[in-house]
C-alpha positions in Angstrom: 124.1 57.1 106.6 124.1 60.2 108.8 120.9 62.2 108.2 120.1 65.8 109.1 116.9 66.6 111.0 113.9 66.2 108.9 112.9 69.8 108.3 116.4 70.8 107.2 116.5 67.8 104.9 113.3 69.0 103.3 114.5 72.6 102.8 115.7 73.9 99.5 119.0 75.7 99.7 118.9 79.5 99.5 119.2 80.4 95.8 122.5 82.3 95.2 123.1 84.6 92.2 124.8 83.2 89.1 128.0 85.2 88.9 129.0 84.0 85.5 132.5 83.2 84.4 135.8 85.1 83.9 135.3 88.4 82.1 131.6 88.7 83.1 130.3 91.9 84.5 127.7 91.0 87.2 124.6 93.2 87.5 123.0 90.5 89.6 123.6 91.3 93.3 122.8 94.9 93.8 126.3 95.8 94.8 127.4 99.5 94.7 128.5 101.0 91.5 131.2 103.0 93.3 133.9 102.2 95.8 133.6 102.7 99.6 134.7 105.9 101.2 138.5 106.4 101.1 138.1 107.0 104.9 136.8 103.5 105.2 139.7 102.0 103.2 142.2 103.9 105.4 140.4 102.7 108.6 140.8 99.1 107.4 144.5 99.6 106.9 144.9 101.2 110.2 143.6 98.2 112.2 145.4 95.4 110.4 147.9 95.1 113.2 145.0 94.3 115.5 144.1 91.2 113.7 145.5 88.8 116.4 142.7 90.1 118.7 139.0 89.2 118.6 136.7 92.0 117.6 134.8 94.0 120.2 131.5 92.1 120.7 129.6 95.3 121.6 130.7 97.3 118.4 131.0 100.5 120.5 132.5 102.9 117.9 130.2 101.6 115.2 127.1 102.0 117.3 128.1 105.5 118.4 128.6 106.5 114.8 125.2 105.2 113.7 123.5 106.7 116.7 125.0 110.1 116.0 124.1 110.2 112.3 120.6 108.9 112.7 119.7 110.5 116.1 118.9 107.2 117.7 119.9 105.5 121.0 123.2 103.5 120.6 121.9 100.9 123.2 119.1 100.0 120.9 121.4 99.1 118.0 122.5 95.6 117.2 125.1 94.9 114.5 125.3 91.7 112.4 127.4 90.0 109.8 125.1 91.6 107.2 121.5 92.2 108.0 120.9 88.5 107.0 122.3 87.5 110.4 120.0 89.8 112.2 117.0 88.6 110.2 117.8 84.9 110.9 118.3 85.5 114.6 115.2 87.5 115.0 113.0 84.8 113.3 114.7 82.1 115.5 113.9 84.2 118.6 110.2 84.9 117.8 108.8 82.2 115.5 108.6 78.5 115.6 106.6 75.4 114.4 103.1 76.4 113.3 103.7 80.1 113.5 103.3 82.4 110.5 105.9 84.9 109.2 104.0 87.2 106.9 105.7 88.8 104.0 104.6 90.1 100.6 104.5 88.7 97.1 108.0 90.1 96.2 109.6 90.5 99.6 113.2 89.5 100.4 113.5 85.8 99.7 115.9 85.1 102.6 113.0 85.6 105.1 111.3 82.4 103.7 114.6 80.5 104.2 115.0 81.7 107.7 111.4 80.8 108.5 111.9 77.3 107.2 114.9 76.8 109.5 112.5 77.1 112.5 109.6 75.3 110.9 107.5 78.5 110.7 105.3 79.0 107.7 106.2 81.9 105.4 103.0 83.4 104.0 102.8 86.1 101.3 100.3 89.0 101.1 99.4 90.3 97.7 101.2 93.3 96.2 99.5 95.7 93.9 101.3 96.9 90.8 104.5 95.4 92.3 104.1 97.6 95.4 103.3 96.7 99.0 99.6 97.0 99.8 99.1 97.7 103.5 95.4 96.7 103.2 96.3 93.3 101.7 99.0 92.8 104.5 96.4 93.5 107.1 93.9 91.2 105.4 96.4 88.3 105.5 97.1 88.5 109.2 95.7 85.6 111.2 95.8 84.4 114.8 99.0 82.4 113.8 100.8 85.5 112.6 103.8 86.3 114.8 106.0 88.5 112.5 105.1 90.8 109.7 108.1 91.5 107.4 108.2 94.5 105.0 111.0 95.3 102.6 110.8 99.0 101.8 112.0 100.1 99.3 111.2 96.7 97.8 113.6 94.1 96.4 113.3 93.1 93.6 110.7 95.7 92.6 112.5 98.9 93.7 109.1 100.4 94.7 108.4 102.4 97.8 105.5 103.0 100.1 105.2 106.1 102.3 106.2 106.1 105.9 102.6 107.0 106.7 101.5 103.6 105.3 104.0 101.8 107.5 102.7 103.7 110.5 99.2 102.9 109.5 100.1 99.2 109.3 101.7 99.2 112.8 98.7 100.9 114.3 96.4 98.3 112.9 98.4 95.2 113.9 97.9 93.4 117.1 100.4 94.4 119.8 101.7 90.8 120.0 102.7 90.9 116.3 106.2 92.0 115.6 106.7 94.3 112.7 110.1 94.2 110.9 110.9 96.9 108.4 113.9 96.0 106.2 115.3 99.2 104.8 118.4 97.8 103.0 118.0 100.4 100.3 116.6 103.3 102.4 119.5 105.6 101.8 118.2 106.0 98.2 114.8 107.2 99.6 115.7 109.0 102.8 115.5 112.4 101.0 111.9 111.7 100.2 110.8 109.9 103.4 112.1 111.0 106.8 113.8 108.0 108.4 113.1 109.3 111.9 109.4 108.6 111.4 110.0 104.8 111.0 112.8 104.7 113.6 110.3 106.2 116.1 108.1 103.1 115.9 110.8 101.2 117.7 109.9 103.1 120.9 106.6 101.2 120.9 108.4 98.0 121.8 106.9 96.0 118.9 108.8 97.1 115.8 112.4 96.5 114.5 114.0 98.5 111.7 117.0 97.1 109.8 119.6 98.6 107.5 122.9 97.6 105.9 126.3 98.9 104.7 126.2 96.6 101.7 124.4 98.9 99.3 124.8 102.7 99.5 128.0 102.5 101.5 129.7 100.0 99.1 130.7 97.6 101.8 129.0 94.4 100.7 132.3 92.5 101.1 132.7 93.6 104.7 129.3 92.1 105.7 127.9 94.6 108.1 124.3 95.2 108.9 122.5 96.9 111.7 119.1 97.2 113.3 117.2 99.4 115.7 115.6 97.2 118.3 113.4 97.7 121.4 115.5 96.8 124.4 113.5 93.7 125.3 113.7 92.3 121.8 117.4 93.2 121.4 118.1 91.2 124.6 116.5 88.0 123.1 118.1 88.4 119.7 121.5 89.1 121.3 121.4 85.5 122.8 121.5 84.1 119.3 124.2 86.3 117.6 127.7 85.1 117.3 129.4 87.1 120.0 132.3 88.1 117.7 130.2 88.5 114.6 131.6 91.6 112.9 135.4 91.6 112.3 137.8 94.3 113.5 138.3 95.4 109.9 134.6 95.5 109.1 133.8 97.5 112.2 136.5 100.0 111.4 135.3 100.4 107.8 131.7 100.7 108.6 132.3 103.3 111.3 134.4 105.4 109.0 131.8 105.0 106.2 129.0 106.0 108.5 130.9 109.2 109.4 131.5 110.1 105.8 127.9 110.9 104.9 129.0 113.2 102.1 130.7 110.3 100.2 127.6 108.1 100.7 125.2 110.8 99.4 127.4 111.5 96.4 127.4 107.8 95.5 123.6 107.6 96.0 123.1 110.7 93.8 125.4 109.4 91.0 123.8 106.0 91.1 120.3 107.5 90.9 121.2 109.6 87.9 122.5 106.6 86.0 119.5 104.5 87.1 116.9 107.0 85.9 118.6 107.5 82.6 118.8 103.7 82.0 115.2 103.2 83.1 114.0 105.9 80.7 115.9 104.2 77.9 114.3 100.9 78.8 110.8 102.4 78.8 111.5 103.9 75.4 112.1 100.4 74.2 108.6 99.4 75.4 109.7 97.7 78.7 107.7 98.2 81.8 110.0 99.6 84.5 108.6 100.6 87.9 110.0 103.8 89.4 112.9 102.5 91.5 114.1 103.9 94.8 117.1 101.7 95.0 120.3 100.9 93.2 118.6 98.6 90.6 115.8 98.5 88.2 113.2 95.8 87.4 112.5 95.4 83.7 109.3 93.6 82.6 109.3 92.1 79.1 106.3 91.1 77.0 106.8 87.4 78.0 109.0 85.0 79.8 110.4 84.0 76.4 111.3 87.6 75.6 113.1 88.0 79.0 115.1 84.8 78.4 116.1 86.0 74.9 117.3 89.3 76.3 119.2 87.4 79.1 120.9 85.2 76.6 121.9 88.2 74.4 123.3 90.0 77.5 125.3 87.0 78.6 126.8 86.6 75.2 128.2 90.1 75.7 129.5 89.3 79.2 126.7 91.1 81.0 124.9 89.2 83.7 121.5 90.3 85.1 119.3 88.5 87.6 116.4 86.4 86.4 113.3 86.7 88.5 111.7 83.4 88.0 112.2 82.5 91.7 109.9 85.4 92.6 107.2 84.4 90.1 108.3 87.1 87.7 109.7 85.0 84.9 109.0 87.8 82.4 111.4 90.1 84.3 115.1 90.8 84.7 116.6 92.9 87.5 119.6 95.0 86.7 122.0 96.4 89.3 123.1 99.9 88.4 126.8 99.9 87.4 129.0 102.7 85.9 127.3 104.5 83.0 129.4 102.8 80.2 128.2 99.4 81.5 124.6 100.5 81.5 125.0 102.0 78.0 126.3 98.6 76.8 123.2 96.9 78.4 120.9 99.3 76.7 122.5 98.8 73.3 122.0 95.0 73.6 118.4 95.4 74.6 117.8 97.7 71.6 119.1 95.0 69.3 117.0 92.3 71.0 113.8 94.3 71.0 114.1 96.0 67.6 
């Protein structure tokens, strides 16, 4: 029998979302409620004749568009096949057997999988009221800590800490600890927290900031993520990236989407309006719903049994949310925000279950 290396054999596979069957509406993967920019769709069509060629491994137009919009240096940007590729390569470059990668109670689960791939230990700091606590993160740092990983806004909680707290964390970490700030949902909070404040931490040489086109830009299927890296760290991570990782079509779509900020902001505003109305309806039913700064809401029921009952009733109506048992939140469901008629259907089912 051919066997894998021992630490891979011992790993659990990354838990993928249950997408249901035919006719099911998925509210499980935090995809955009609205289509991508028409400019992005046209850009994809315009490059279809280039498909016999490999994509540009330096992503020049995409990096230029990101740099122009965010006021950052293009040479500090790396692009990946989703931010997951960047996360995996970063951990492979800077952690190994016996090292600690420090996250939080409800941080992005893929970080634990990426840590296991290199035999690093994934450690969790306590969150308070489903929100990152910088004091608890700092208390969890040890001599073995190599990377601290924050997801802000948080997934699956939707909660947000201020930029000033991220800056305080960075200032109190050792200089040999890498801070990674995953801002996959930041477009939903940029109006509240100036992104330039966190981007500026990259200039220190010990901080990486990551974003994605999968959420606010409606390009989950294109698989494009990006990060702002110090030059030295970018050089090491680049060694591990697939040199043709972002397809010609995906680069073209992401570039056009980045340049169409008006469309992105409209989608964010529309999503937030539906989100807040749905969250208010859930709270009126007695559910605990933290204030979300993302394109989803977390709903906490009276018990795990109550959450399972609601999940079953929703599924019976062809509505599939995400159970949170894998995060230790078995009394919760997470609902991606879809078009208003879908969210109204969800609320009606919940009213019947909870009445």
